[in-house]
GUPA-933486 format. One line per 8 residues: their letters; for each residue x, y, z of N, C-alpha, C, CB. Coordinates in nm, 2 decimals, padded with zeros to 4 digits. Atoms other than C-alpha are relative to their C-alpha. Glycine has a CB too. Example, Ala and Ser with C-alpha at 12.3 -4.5 7.8 and 13.67 -1.06 7.14 Angstrom:
REM GUPA-933486
AS = 00.09/-00.12/00.00/01.23/-00.45/00.78/00.09/00.12/00.00/-00.10/00.00/00.12; -00.09/-00.11/00.00/01.37/-00.11/00.71/-00.08/00.11/00.08/00.04/00.05/-00.14
END
This chain:
REM GUPA-933486
XXXXXXXX = 00.17/-00.04/00.09/02.09/-00.02/-02.76/-00.08/-00.03/00.14/-00.07/-00.14/-00.16; 00.08/-00.02/-00.12/01.83/00.02/-02.46/-00.03/-00.11/00.03/-00.11/00.08/00.00; 00.05/00.12/-00.07/01.71/-00.26/-02.21/-00.18/00.04/00.00/00.09/-00.02/00.18; 00.22/00.08/-00.04/01.31/-00.42/-02.19/00.07/00.02/00.14/-00.08/-00.26/-00.05; -00.01/00.04/-00.13/01.28/-00.40/-01.82/-00.10/00.01/00.06/00.08/00.04/00.07; 00.19/00.00/-00.07/00.93/-00.49/-01.63/00.06/00.05/00.11/-00.12/-00.18/00.04; -00.02/-00.04/-00.12/00.87/-00.30/-01.35/-00.14/-00.03/00.09/00.05/00.16/-00.02; 00.11/00.07/-00.06/00.63/-00.50/-01.11/-00.04/00.06/00.13/00.03/-00.15/00.03
XXXXXXXX = 00.03/-00.05/-00.18/00.38/-00.35/-00.84/-00.05/-00.06/00.05/-00.06/00.12/00.06; 00.07/00.10/-00.10/00.31/-00.55/-00.57/00.02/00.10/00.13/00.10/-00.17/00.03; 00.02/-00.09/-00.15/00.24/-00.26/-00.32/-00.15/-00.01/00.07/00.03/00.18/-00.03; 00.18/00.01/-00.06/-00.14/-00.32/-00.26/00.00/-00.11/00.13/-00.14/-00.09/-00.15; 00.02/00.06/-00.09/-00.26/-00.46/00.07/-00.11/-00.08/00.00/00.01/00.06/00.10; 00.09/00.10/00.09/-00.55/-00.63/-00.11/-00.15/00.03/00.10/00.07/-00.21/00.01; 00.09/-00.07/-00.10/-00.86/-00.48/00.12/-00.09/-00.07/-00.07/00.00/00.17/00.03; 00.14/00.09/00.09/-01.09/-00.61/-00.15/-00.04/-00.15/00.03/00.03/00.00/-00.16
XXXXXXXX = -00.02/00.13/00.04/-00.98/-00.95/-00.12/-00.07/-00.08/00.16/00.20/-00.03/-00.05; 00.05/00.01/-00.18/-01.07/-00.92/00.28/00.10/-00.10/00.02/-00.17/-00.05/00.06; -00.07/00.08/-00.04/-00.78/-01.13/00.33/00.11/00.00/00.14/00.03/-00.02/-00.10; -00.05/-00.08/-00.14/-00.65/-01.13/00.69/00.16/-00.07/00.00/-00.11/-00.04/00.18; -00.10/00.08/00.01/-00.33/-01.35/00.62/00.12/00.08/-00.06/-00.04/-00.11/-00.07; -00.11/00.00/00.16/-00.13/-01.23/00.31/-00.09/00.14/-00.12/-00.02/-00.24/-00.11; 00.05/-00.08/00.06/-00.17/-00.96/00.09/-00.08/-00.08/-00.13/00.10/00.09/-00.04; 00.05/00.09/00.11/-00.35/-01.06/-00.23/00.07/-00.05/-00.15/-00.11/00.07/-00.03
XXXXXXXX = -00.09/00.06/00.04/-00.04/-01.09/-00.42/00.06/-00.15/00.00/00.06/00.07/00.02; -00.10/00.14/-00.09/00.12/-01.38/-00.21/-00.09/-00.12/00.01/00.06/00.04/00.17; 00.06/00.08/00.00/-00.19/-01.56/-00.24/00.01/-00.13/-00.11/-00.10/00.06/00.01; -00.05/00.15/00.06/-00.13/-01.94/-00.35/-00.10/-00.03/-00.16/-00.04/-00.15/00.14; 00.06/00.08/00.12/-00.28/-02.09/-00.69/00.07/-00.10/-00.06/-00.04/00.08/-00.11; -00.05/00.11/00.05/-00.16/-02.44/-00.75/00.14/-00.01/00.07/-00.01/00.01/-00.15; -00.13/00.06/-00.08/00.11/-02.42/-00.49/00.07/00.12/-00.03/00.08/-00.16/-00.06; -00.05/-00.09/00.01/00.25/-02.09/-00.63/-00.08/00.12/00.02/00.06/-00.02/-00.09
XXXXXXXX = 00.08/-00.16/-00.07/00.18/-01.70/-00.48/-00.04/00.05/-00.21/00.18/00.17/00.14; 00.03/-00.15/00.11/-00.01/-01.46/-00.78/00.13/00.01/-00.03/-00.06/00.16/00.06; -00.11/-00.10/00.05/00.31/-01.23/-00.81/00.12/-00.11/-00.04/00.05/00.13/00.12; -00.14/00.07/00.11/00.56/-01.58/-00.90/-00.10/-00.03/-00.15/00.10/-00.21/00.09; 00.08/00.04/00.14/00.29/-01.67/-01.18/00.01/00.13/-00.11/-00.19/-00.05/00.04; -00.03/-00.11/00.10/00.32/-01.32/-01.30/00.13/-00.01/-00.06/00.00/00.14/00.06; -00.16/00.02/00.00/00.72/-01.31/-01.25/00.02/-00.09/-00.11/00.06/-00.06/00.15; -00.05/00.09/00.13/00.75/-01.61/-01.48/-00.01/00.03/-00.10/-00.06/-00.10/-00.02
XXXXXXXX = 00.02/-00.03/00.12/00.60/-01.45/-01.77/00.16/00.10/-00.08/-00.16/00.10/00.02; -00.12/-00.07/00.05/00.91/-01.19/-01.76/00.13/-00.07/00.03/00.01/00.13/00.06; -00.15/00.09/00.00/01.18/-01.42/-01.63/00.04/-00.05/-00.13/-00.02/-00.14/00.10; -00.02/00.12/00.10/01.11/-01.68/-01.91/-00.01/00.08/-00.15/-00.15/-00.14/00.03; 00.01/-00.08/00.10/01.08/-01.42/-02.18/00.12/00.06/-00.04/-00.08/00.09/00.03; -00.16/00.00/00.04/01.42/-01.35/-02.40/00.00/00.14/-00.05/00.06/-00.13/-00.13; -00.04/-00.17/00.04/01.31/-00.98/-02.45/00.03/00.08/00.12/-00.13/00.10/-00.09; 00.01/-00.05/-00.08/01.30/-00.91/-02.12/00.13/00.01/00.10/-00.10/-00.05/00.03
XXXXXXXX = -00.19/00.03/-00.03/01.68/-00.80/-01.94/-00.02/00.00/00.13/00.13/00.14/-00.06; -00.05/-00.05/-00.10/01.60/-00.68/-01.61/-00.18/00.00/00.07/00.10/00.16/-00.04; 00.11/-00.03/-00.06/01.28/-00.68/-01.34/00.03/00.09/00.11/-00.08/-00.12/00.04; -00.02/-00.09/-00.15/01.25/-00.42/-01.07/-00.15/-00.04/00.08/00.04/00.22/-00.03; 00.12/00.03/-00.10/00.96/-00.52/-00.77/-00.05/00.12/00.05/00.04/-00.10/00.13; 00.08/-00.02/-00.12/00.77/-00.30/-00.61/-00.05/-00.05/00.15/-00.07/-00.01/-00.04; 00.05/00.11/-00.14/00.70/-00.48/-00.25/-00.11/00.12/00.08/00.18/-00.06/00.14; 00.02/-00.03/-00.12/00.46/-00.40/-00.01/00.06/00.01/00.12/-00.06/-00.04/00.02
XXXXXXXX = -00.08/00.02/-00.12/00.60/-00.28/00.32/00.01/-00.10/00.11/-00.01/00.09/00.05; 00.03/00.10/-00.08/00.69/-00.56/00.55/-00.02/-00.14/-00.08/-00.11/00.04/00.07; 00.02/00.10/00.10/00.70/-00.84/00.29/00.10/-00.02/-00.15/-00.14/00.03/-00.04; -00.09/00.05/00.13/01.00/-00.79/00.07/00.10/-00.09/00.04/00.08/00.11/-00.06; -00.09/00.15/00.01/01.19/-01.07/00.29/-00.03/-00.11/-00.06/00.02/-00.07/00.12; 00.10/00.13/00.05/00.90/-01.32/00.21/00.06/00.00/-00.16/-00.22/00.05/00.01; 00.00/00.01/00.14/00.92/-01.20/-00.16/00.16/-00.05/-00.05/-00.06/00.14/-00.07; -00.13/00.03/00.04/01.29/-01.25/-00.17/00.03/-00.16/00.00/00.09/00.08/00.08
XXXXXXXX = 00.02/00.13/-00.05/01.24/-01.61/-00.03/-00.02/-00.08/-00.12/-00.11/-00.01/00.10; 00.11/00.07/00.09/00.98/-01.65/-00.30/00.08/-00.05/-00.17/-00.15/00.12/-00.01; -00.08/-00.03/00.09/01.23/-01.53/-00.55/00.12/-00.17/-00.05/00.08/00.15/00.09; -00.10/00.10/00.01/01.50/-01.78/-00.47/-00.07/-00.15/-00.04/00.08/-00.01/00.15; 00.04/00.13/00.01/01.28/-02.09/-00.45/-00.08/-00.01/-00.12/-00.07/-00.04/00.12; 00.05/00.05/00.11/01.11/-02.07/-00.79/00.09/00.11/-00.09/-00.18/00.00/-00.02; -00.09/00.01/00.06/01.41/-01.96/-00.94/-00.02/00.13/-00.10/00.01/-00.13/-00.04; 00.03/-00.08/00.13/01.33/-01.64/-01.07/00.13/00.09/00.03/-00.18/00.10/-00.02
XXXXXXXX = -00.11/-00.05/-00.01/01.66/-01.44/-01.13/00.02/00.15/-00.07/00.09/-00.11/-00.04; -00.02/-00.16/00.06/01.62/-01.11/-01.32/-00.02/00.08/00.09/-00.08/00.04/-00.12; 00.02/-00.10/-00.03/01.52/-00.94/-01.09/00.12/00.08/00.09/-00.14/-00.01/00.04; -00.11/-00.08/-00.07/01.77/-00.65/-01.01/-00.02/00.11/00.15/00.05/00.08/-00.11; 00.03/-00.08/-00.08/01.61/-00.48/-00.72/-00.15/-00.05/00.04/00.02/00.13/-00.04; 00.15/00.01/-00.07/01.28/-00.50/-00.46/00.03/00.13/00.08/-00.04/-00.16/00.10; 00.00/-00.11/-00.09/01.21/-00.16/-00.36/-00.12/-00.01/00.05/00.01/00.14/-00.06; 00.13/00.02/-00.11/00.96/-00.06/-00.09/-00.12/00.11/-00.08/00.05/00.07/00.20
XXXXXXXX = 00.16/-00.05/00.02/00.57/00.02/-00.19/00.04/00.14/00.04/-00.14/-00.07/00.11; 00.01/-00.10/-00.08/00.48/00.40/-00.16/-00.14/00.03/00.08/00.03/00.11/-00.09; 00.13/-00.05/-00.06/00.16/00.56/00.01/-00.07/-00.06/-00.09/-00.04/00.14/00.02; 00.08/00.00/00.08/00.00/00.54/-00.35/00.03/-00.09/-00.13/-00.02/00.13/-00.02; -00.05/00.08/00.10/00.04/00.31/-00.65/00.11/00.09/-00.12/-00.14/-00.05/-00.07; -00.12/-00.05/00.03/00.19/00.62/-00.80/00.15/-00.04/00.01/-00.01/00.10/00.05; -00.15/-00.01/-00.05/00.46/00.64/-00.57/00.07/-00.13/-00.03/00.03/00.04/00.16; -00.06/00.09/-00.01/00.52/00.29/-00.59/00.10/-00.03/-00.14/-00.09/-00.09/00.05
XXXXXXXX = -00.05/00.06/00.13/00.57/00.26/-00.96/00.13/00.11/-00.01/-00.13/00.00/-00.14; -00.04/-00.08/00.01/00.75/00.60/-00.91/00.16/-00.06/00.05/-00.08/00.09/00.05; -00.11/00.05/-00.13/00.99/00.41/-00.65/00.11/-00.08/-00.09/-00.08/-00.13/00.15; -00.03/00.12/00.12/01.06/00.13/-00.95/00.06/00.05/-00.12/-00.14/-00.09/-00.06; -00.03/-00.05/00.09/01.14/00.35/-01.20/00.12/00.12/00.04/-00.11/00.04/-00.05; -00.17/-00.06/00.00/01.44/00.54/-01.04/00.08/-00.13/00.08/00.03/00.19/00.10; -00.11/00.10/00.01/01.57/00.23/-00.96/00.03/-00.08/-00.15/-00.04/-00.11/00.10; -00.06/00.02/00.17/01.57/00.14/-01.34/00.10/00.09/-00.03/-00.12/00.03/-00.11
XXXXXXXX = -00.11/-00.08/00.04/01.74/00.46/-01.39/00.12/-00.01/00.11/-00.06/00.15/-00.01; -00.08/00.01/-00.10/01.96/00.39/-01.10/00.11/-00.09/-00.09/-00.07/-00.06/00.15; -00.08/00.15/00.06/02.07/00.03/-01.28/00.03/00.01/-00.16/-00.10/-00.14/00.02; -00.01/-00.03/00.09/01.99/00.10/-01.60/00.02/00.14/-00.08/-00.05/-00.04/-00.02; -00.04/-00.14/00.07/02.08/00.44/-01.77/00.01/00.05/-00.13/00.11/00.01/00.02; 00.01/-00.03/00.11/02.03/00.40/-02.10/-00.11/00.06/-00.04/00.02/-00.09/-00.06; 00.10/-00.10/00.08/01.79/00.70/-02.28/-00.11/-00.07/-00.06/00.07/00.09/-00.11; 00.08/00.09/00.03/01.62/00.42/-02.45/-00.03/-00.11/00.01/00.00/00.00/-00.06
XXXXXXXX = 00.07/00.08/-00.08/01.52/00.19/-02.21/-00.14/-00.01/00.04/00.06/-00.01/00.08; 00.14/00.03/00.01/01.20/00.05/-02.24/-00.10/-00.05/00.14/-00.01/-00.11/-00.11; 00.01/00.01/-00.15/01.00/00.04/-01.91/-00.14/-00.06/-00.05/00.03/00.15/00.12; 00.10/00.01/00.00/00.72/-00.19/-01.90/-00.10/-00.04/00.10/00.01/-00.06/-00.07; 00.09/-00.02/-00.15/00.45/-00.12/-01.56/-00.13/-00.13/-00.05/-00.09/00.21/00.03; 00.08/00.14/00.00/00.28/-00.47/-01.47/-00.09/00.02/00.11/00.10/-00.14/00.04; 00.02/00.04/-00.14/00.05/-00.54/-01.17/00.03/-00.12/00.02/-00.12/00.02/00.06; -00.07/00.10/-00.05/00.19/-00.81/-00.98/-00.14/-00.09/-00.02/00.08/00.02/00.16
XXXXXXXX = 00.17/00.06/-00.05/-00.22/-00.94/-00.92/-00.03/00.03/-00.15/-00.12/00.11/00.15; 00.01/00.00/00.08/-00.21/-00.95/-01.30/00.06/-00.13/-00.14/00.03/00.10/00.02; -00.12/00.12/00.01/-00.07/-01.33/-01.38/-00.01/-00.06/-00.14/-00.02/-00.14/00.11; 00.05/00.13/00.09/-00.28/-01.44/-01.69/00.06/00.13/-00.13/-00.24/-00.08/00.01; -00.01/-00.04/00.09/-00.05/-01.24/-01.96/00.08/-00.08/-00.14/00.04/00.11/00.05; -00.05/00.05/00.09/00.14/-01.36/-02.26/00.12/00.02/-00.06/-00.08/00.00/-00.07; -00.19/-00.03/00.09/00.52/-01.39/-02.50/-00.06/00.14/-00.06/00.09/-00.15/-00.18; 00.04/-00.07/00.14/00.30/-01.23/-02.78/-00.03/00.16/00.09/-00.17/-00.08/-00.10
XXXXXXXX = -00.02/-00.10/-00.06/00.17/-00.98/-02.51/00.11/00.14/00.01/00.00/-00.05/00.06; -00.11/-00.09/-00.03/00.50/-00.82/-02.41/00.11/00.04/-00.10/00.06/-00.04/00.09; -00.07/-00.08/00.14/00.64/-00.82/-02.75/-00.04/00.10/-00.06/00.00/-00.08/-00.11; 00.07/-00.09/00.09/00.38/-00.64/-02.90/-00.01/00.15/00.07/-00.14/-00.05/-00.04; -00.02/-00.09/-00.07/00.39/-00.38/-02.60/00.19/00.09/-00.01/-00.06/-00.08/00.12; -00.16/-00.04/00.04/00.80/-00.37/-02.68/-00.01/00.10/-00.13/00.09/-00.17/-00.05; 00.04/00.01/00.19/00.72/-00.34/-03.10/-00.08/00.17/00.04/-00.17/-00.19/-00.07; 00.09/-00.10/00.00/00.46/-00.06/-02.97/00.05/00.14/00.03/-00.10/-00.03/00.07
XXXXXXXX = -00.04/-00.14/-00.06/00.69/00.17/-02.78/00.12/00.03/-00.10/00.05/00.00/00.18; -00.10/-00.04/00.15/00.98/00.17/-03.07/-00.09/00.07/-00.04/00.05/-00.10/-00.11; 00.07/-00.07/00.10/00.69/00.27/-03.31/-00.08/00.12/00.03/-00.08/-00.07/-00.07; 00.08/-00.08/-00.06/00.47/00.49/-03.12/00.04/00.06/00.11/-00.11/-00.05/00.01; -00.01/-00.13/-00.10/00.64/00.62/-02.82/-00.05/-00.06/00.16/-00.13/00.13/-00.06; 00.10/00.11/-00.11/00.40/00.41/-02.56/-00.10/-00.09/-00.07/-00.10/00.08/00.11; 00.09/00.08/00.01/00.19/00.13/-02.54/-00.11/-00.07/00.12/00.07/-00.09/-00.06; 00.10/00.02/-00.08/-00.10/00.10/-02.36/-00.12/-00.15/-00.05/-00.07/00.16/00.01
XXXXXXXX = 00.08/00.11/00.05/-00.29/-00.25/-02.32/-00.11/-00.03/00.06/00.06/-00.11/00.00; 00.16/00.03/00.00/-00.67/-00.26/-02.36/-00.05/-00.07/-00.07/-00.07/00.08/-00.01; 00.08/00.14/00.05/-00.94/-00.47/-02.45/-00.18/00.12/-00.01/00.00/-00.18/00.18; 00.15/-00.12/00.07/-01.32/-00.27/-02.61/-00.12/-00.06/00.11/-00.08/-00.06/-00.24; 00.08/-00.02/-00.15/-01.57/-00.22/-02.34/-00.10/-00.11/-00.11/-00.08/00.21/00.08; 00.10/00.08/00.11/-01.83/-00.48/-02.47/-00.18/00.06/00.07/00.02/-00.24/00.03; 00.10/-00.08/-00.04/-02.10/-00.32/-02.25/-00.06/00.12/00.01/-00.01/-00.01/00.06; 00.03/-00.11/00.04/-02.31/-00.02/-02.26/00.09/00.14/00.12/-00.16/00.00/-00.01
XXXXXXXX = -00.04/-00.09/-00.12/-02.11/00.25/-02.05/-00.15/00.17/-00.01/00.24/00.06/-00.03; 00.07/-00.09/-00.01/-02.30/00.53/-01.88/00.05/00.10/00.11/-00.11/-00.06/00.02; -00.03/-00.12/-00.11/-02.21/00.87/-01.71/-00.14/00.06/00.09/00.07/00.14/-00.11; 00.11/-00.06/-00.09/-02.41/00.99/-01.40/00.08/00.14/00.09/-00.05/-00.12/00.11; -00.05/-00.13/-00.10/-02.36/01.31/-01.19/-00.04/-00.04/00.15/-00.09/00.17/-00.05; 00.04/00.02/-00.12/-02.59/01.24/-00.91/-00.05/-00.11/00.00/-00.07/00.07/00.05; 00.08/00.16/-00.04/-02.74/00.87/-00.79/-00.12/00.01/-00.05/-00.02/-00.04/00.17; 00.15/00.00/00.07/-03.02/00.76/-01.00/-00.05/00.08/-00.11/-00.09/00.04/00.09
XXXXXXXX = 00.01/-00.09/00.10/-02.97/01.00/-01.29/00.09/-00.01/-00.13/00.01/00.10/00.06; -00.13/00.00/00.07/-02.80/00.92/-01.61/00.00/00.13/-00.05/00.01/-00.10/-00.11; -00.05/-00.13/00.12/-02.62/01.24/-01.80/00.02/-00.03/-00.11/00.11/00.08/00.01; -00.05/00.08/00.14/-02.52/01.03/-02.08/00.04/-00.15/-00.05/00.11/00.06/-00.02; -00.03/00.10/00.07/-02.46/00.77/-02.28/00.15/-00.02/-00.07/-00.10/00.02/-00.08; -00.13/-00.04/00.15/-02.11/00.70/-02.47/00.01/-00.11/-00.05/00.16/00.05/00.02; -00.04/00.04/00.14/-02.05/00.58/-02.76/00.08/-00.18/00.02/00.12/00.15/-00.08; -00.08/00.11/-00.06/-01.94/00.20/-02.66/00.10/00.00/-00.13/-00.11/-00.15/00.04
XXXXXXXX = -00.15/00.07/00.10/-01.72/00.13/-02.99/00.11/00.08/00.05/-00.01/00.03/-00.21; -00.08/-00.09/-00.04/-01.51/00.43/-02.86/00.07/-00.03/00.14/-00.08/00.10/-00.01; -00.01/00.05/-00.15/-01.46/00.25/-02.52/00.11/-00.10/00.08/-00.11/-00.05/00.01; -00.09/00.13/-00.08/-01.13/00.03/-02.39/-00.01/00.00/00.15/00.15/00.00/-00.04; -00.04/-00.02/-00.15/-01.08/-00.06/-02.07/00.18/-00.05/-00.02/-00.11/-00.12/00.12; -00.18/00.04/00.03/-00.66/00.02/-02.00/00.01/-00.11/00.14/00.15/00.20/00.01; -00.09/00.11/-00.09/-00.49/-00.30/-01.84/00.11/00.03/-00.01/00.01/-00.14/-00.04; -00.12/00.00/-00.03/-00.17/-00.38/-01.80/00.09/-00.11/-00.12/-00.01/-00.03/00.15
XXXXXXXX = -00.14/-00.01/-00.03/00.16/-00.43/-01.92/-00.08/00.19/-00.08/00.15/-00.15/-00.10; 00.03/-00.10/00.04/00.13/-00.02/-01.97/00.15/00.01/-00.05/-00.07/00.09/00.09; -00.11/00.01/00.05/00.46/00.05/-02.17/00.07/00.15/-00.11/-00.02/-00.13/-00.06; -00.03/-00.08/00.04/00.68/00.33/-02.23/00.16/00.02/-00.01/-00.08/00.07/00.06; -00.15/-00.06/-00.03/01.06/00.51/-02.25/00.02/00.05/00.10/00.04/00.08/-00.06; -00.02/-00.02/-00.13/01.18/00.53/-01.94/00.01/00.16/00.00/00.12/-00.08/00.07; -00.01/-00.18/-00.01/01.30/00.91/-02.00/-00.16/00.06/-00.03/00.12/00.07/-00.15; 00.12/-00.13/00.05/00.96/01.02/-02.11/-00.08/-00.05/00.16/-00.14/-00.05/-00.21
XXXXXXXX = 00.09/-00.01/-00.14/00.74/00.83/-01.78/00.10/00.04/00.11/-00.07/-00.15/00.05; -00.10/-00.04/-00.15/01.04/00.93/-01.53/-00.04/00.19/00.01/00.24/-00.03/-00.04; 00.01/-00.13/00.03/00.96/01.28/-01.70/-00.15/00.07/00.04/00.03/00.01/-00.15; 00.12/-00.01/-00.01/00.60/01.27/-01.66/-00.04/-00.01/00.18/-00.06/-00.11/-00.10; 00.03/00.03/-00.19/00.61/01.15/-01.28/00.07/00.11/00.09/00.07/-00.16/00.06; -00.07/-00.10/-00.09/00.90/01.43/-01.17/-00.12/00.15/-00.04/00.21/00.03/-00.07; 00.08/-00.07/00.03/00.62/01.69/-01.34/-00.15/00.02/00.12/-00.02/-00.05/-00.14; 00.11/00.04/-00.03/00.32/01.54/-01.17/00.07/00.02/00.19/-00.05/-00.16/-00.09
XXXXXXXX = -00.04/-00.01/-00.18/00.55/01.55/-00.79/00.05/00.16/00.03/00.18/-00.14/00.05; 00.01/-00.12/-00.01/00.61/01.88/-00.86/-00.10/00.13/00.05/00.01/00.00/-00.08; 00.13/-00.04/-00.03/00.27/01.98/-00.90/-00.09/-00.07/00.16/-00.08/-00.04/-00.13; 00.14/00.12/-00.15/00.17/01.75/-00.56/-00.06/-00.10/-00.02/-00.14/00.05/00.07; 00.11/00.11/00.04/-00.01/01.48/-00.75/00.11/-00.09/00.02/-00.10/-00.01/-00.15; -00.12/00.13/-00.01/00.11/01.15/-00.62/-00.12/-00.09/-00.04/00.11/-00.05/00.18; 00.07/00.16/-00.03/-00.22/00.91/-00.67/-00.10/00.04/-00.14/-00.12/-00.03/00.20; 00.12/00.03/00.12/-00.35/00.91/-01.06/-00.03/-00.13/00.00/00.03/00.04/-00.15
XXXXXXXX = 00.07/00.13/00.01/-00.52/00.62/-01.11/00.05/-00.09/-00.11/-00.15/00.03/-00.03; -00.07/00.11/00.06/-00.27/00.46/-01.36/00.05/00.08/-00.12/-00.09/-00.14/-00.04; -00.08/-00.05/00.05/00.01/00.54/-01.57/-00.03/00.07/-00.18/00.11/-00.10/00.03; 00.09/-00.04/00.11/-00.21/00.60/-01.91/-00.06/00.11/00.03/-00.09/-00.08/-00.03; -00.01/-00.11/-00.01/-00.36/00.85/-01.72/00.11/00.14/00.02/-00.04/-00.03/00.06; -00.16/-00.06/-00.04/-00.03/01.01/-01.59/00.04/00.04/-00.15/00.14/-00.13/00.08; -00.06/00.02/00.17/00.09/01.00/-01.96/-00.09/00.17/-00.07/-00.10/-00.20/-00.11; 00.10/-00.06/00.10/-00.21/01.16/-02.14/-00.03/00.12/00.06/-00.15/-00.09/-00.03
XXXXXXXX = 00.08/-00.13/-00.05/-00.26/01.42/-01.89/00.12/00.10/00.00/-00.08/-00.03/00.17; -00.07/-00.05/00.06/00.05/01.56/-01.93/00.05/-00.01/-00.18/00.06/-00.02/00.08; -00.02/-00.01/00.12/00.05/01.56/-02.33/00.03/-00.10/-00.07/00.07/00.08/-00.01; -00.08/00.10/00.07/00.25/01.23/-02.41/-00.15/-00.06/-00.10/00.09/-00.13/00.14; 00.09/00.15/00.07/00.03/01.02/-02.71/00.01/-00.07/00.04/00.00/-00.05/-00.11; 00.02/00.17/-00.06/-00.12/00.72/-02.57/-00.01/-00.12/-00.13/-00.18/-00.01/00.10; 00.01/00.14/00.09/-00.08/00.40/-02.80/-00.07/-00.10/00.01/00.10/-00.06/-00.01; 00.05/00.08/00.02/-00.33/00.14/-02.82/00.04/-00.14/-00.03/-00.04/00.05/-00.05
XXXXXXXX = -00.02/00.17/-00.01/-00.24/-00.27/-02.77/-00.10/-00.10/00.02/00.08/-00.04/00.09; 00.10/00.09/-00.06/-00.51/-00.48/-02.80/00.03/-00.11/00.06/-00.07/-00.05/-00.07; -00.09/00.12/-00.10/-00.46/-00.72/-02.52/-00.16/-00.15/00.03/00.08/00.12/00.23; 00.13/00.10/00.02/-00.70/-01.04/-02.44/-00.08/00.05/00.14/00.04/-00.20/-00.01; 00.06/-00.04/-00.10/-00.98/-01.04/-02.19/00.03/-00.08/00.11/-00.12/00.00/-00.03; -00.04/00.08/-00.09/-00.83/-01.30/-02.03/00.12/00.04/00.12/00.01/-00.09/-00.07; -00.11/-00.05/-00.13/-00.56/-01.08/-01.82/-00.08/00.11/00.05/00.17/00.07/-00.05; 00.13/-00.07/-00.13/-00.79/-00.98/-01.54/00.10/00.02/00.07/-00.15/-00.12/00.09
XXXXXXXX = -00.06/00.01/-00.11/-00.63/-00.83/-01.25/-00.09/-00.04/00.13/00.05/00.12/00.01; 00.07/00.07/-00.16/-00.72/-01.00/-00.91/-00.01/00.08/00.10/00.07/-00.11/00.08; 00.01/-00.10/-00.12/-00.87/-00.75/-00.68/-00.13/-00.09/00.08/-00.04/00.18/-00.05; 00.12/00.02/-00.10/-01.15/-00.93/-00.54/-00.02/-00.18/00.01/-00.15/00.09/-00.08; -00.01/00.14/00.03/-01.25/-01.30/-00.46/-00.04/-00.10/-00.10/-00.04/-00.05/00.09; 00.07/00.12/00.15/-01.50/-01.38/-00.78/00.18/00.04/-00.07/-00.22/00.10/-00.16; -00.12/-00.02/00.08/-01.13/-01.23/-00.96/00.07/-00.15/00.00/00.10/00.13/00.06; -00.07/00.08/-00.08/-00.95/-01.48/-00.77/-00.05/-00.16/-00.08/-00.04/00.04/00.18
XXXXXXXX = 00.04/00.11/00.05/-01.20/-01.79/-00.90/00.02/-00.02/-00.15/-00.11/-00.02/00.03; -00.06/-00.01/00.14/-01.17/-01.66/-01.24/00.13/-00.03/-00.07/-00.01/00.12/-00.01; -00.16/00.06/-00.01/-00.82/-01.69/-01.22/00.03/-00.13/-00.03/00.05/00.01/00.13; -00.03/00.10/-00.02/-00.80/-02.05/-01.13/-00.08/-00.10/-00.13/-00.03/-00.03/00.14; 00.07/00.11/00.13/-01.09/-02.15/-01.42/00.08/00.03/-00.13/-00.18/00.03/-00.05; -00.09/-00.01/00.12/-00.86/-01.96/-01.69/00.16/-00.05/00.00/00.01/00.15/-00.02; -00.13/00.06/-00.01/-00.54/-02.11/-01.55/00.00/-00.13/-00.03/00.05/00.02/00.12; -00.02/00.18/00.04/-00.66/-02.47/-01.57/-00.05/00.01/-00.13/-00.10/-00.13/00.10
XXXXXXXX = 00.03/00.03/00.16/-00.83/-02.39/-01.91/00.10/00.02/-00.10/-00.10/00.09/-00.05; -00.13/-00.04/00.14/-00.48/-02.27/-02.08/00.14/-00.18/00.08/00.13/00.29/00.05; -00.04/00.12/-00.02/-00.33/-02.57/-01.88/-00.01/-00.15/-00.08/-00.05/-00.01/00.12; 00.02/00.06/00.12/-00.54/-02.79/-02.06/00.01/-00.01/-00.14/-00.07/00.00/00.00; -00.02/00.03/00.14/-00.50/-02.70/-02.37/00.13/00.04/-00.06/-00.10/00.05/-00.08; -00.14/00.01/-00.05/-00.14/-02.74/-02.32/00.03/-00.15/-00.03/00.01/00.05/00.15; -00.09/00.15/-00.04/-00.13/-03.10/-02.22/-00.15/-00.07/-00.10/00.03/-00.06/00.26; 00.05/00.05/00.14/-00.46/-03.20/-02.49/00.01/00.03/-00.08/-00.09/-00.01/-00.02
XX = -00.01/-00.09/00.12/-00.42/-02.97/-02.74/-00.14/00.09/-00.02/00.03/-00.09/-00.13; 00.14/-00.06/00.00/-00.82/-02.82/-02.65/00.06/00.13/-00.04/-00.09/00.01/00.15
END
């Protein structure tokens, strides 16, 4: 039986966070780095058999210390991040192939700075891959989307009911996502915006898994404050049953 492996992307430098000392994935909230908040969901999930992390160069040693300190034991390997997100994910996928060789291995690709996921979301991603071959976590767009080809002029307005925000996890069979990456590399393409875009470009069927609006990616300072508020709300609901 194939394994379920989380591939966590922690390769960014956090330029939009304007942090001078640490990449954004290592910023702390309640005494715990963001990357650890994220990893704990996969560490504590019985459906997840292993974790691979693609880490920004120069911070692998620090990450290894964090894994020991916070008792994260499922990490099979930390690989170096690449020049782009696509390259970092490819490095992680190669590590999965080396360690877990089964063709039925499922990989859940997730951002290290997307710490507000859930056990249910992980389970639904795995089940969707088994049923449809892919799982793209997404939430419906709640505001009007317009398309502009030049500054100040709207070309068209997109029907909102057909629009979603693609988020993560984005999950696939290892053999399929690796095949798409190999095709992209042969064509000299190294900077697809995300795995959903890559897979769709190479003709794979993409299945949406409904996600929560809480599942934010911490990219800029306002996201960090939103994370803190949502995290505290979750904590209060557990303590007080709110």
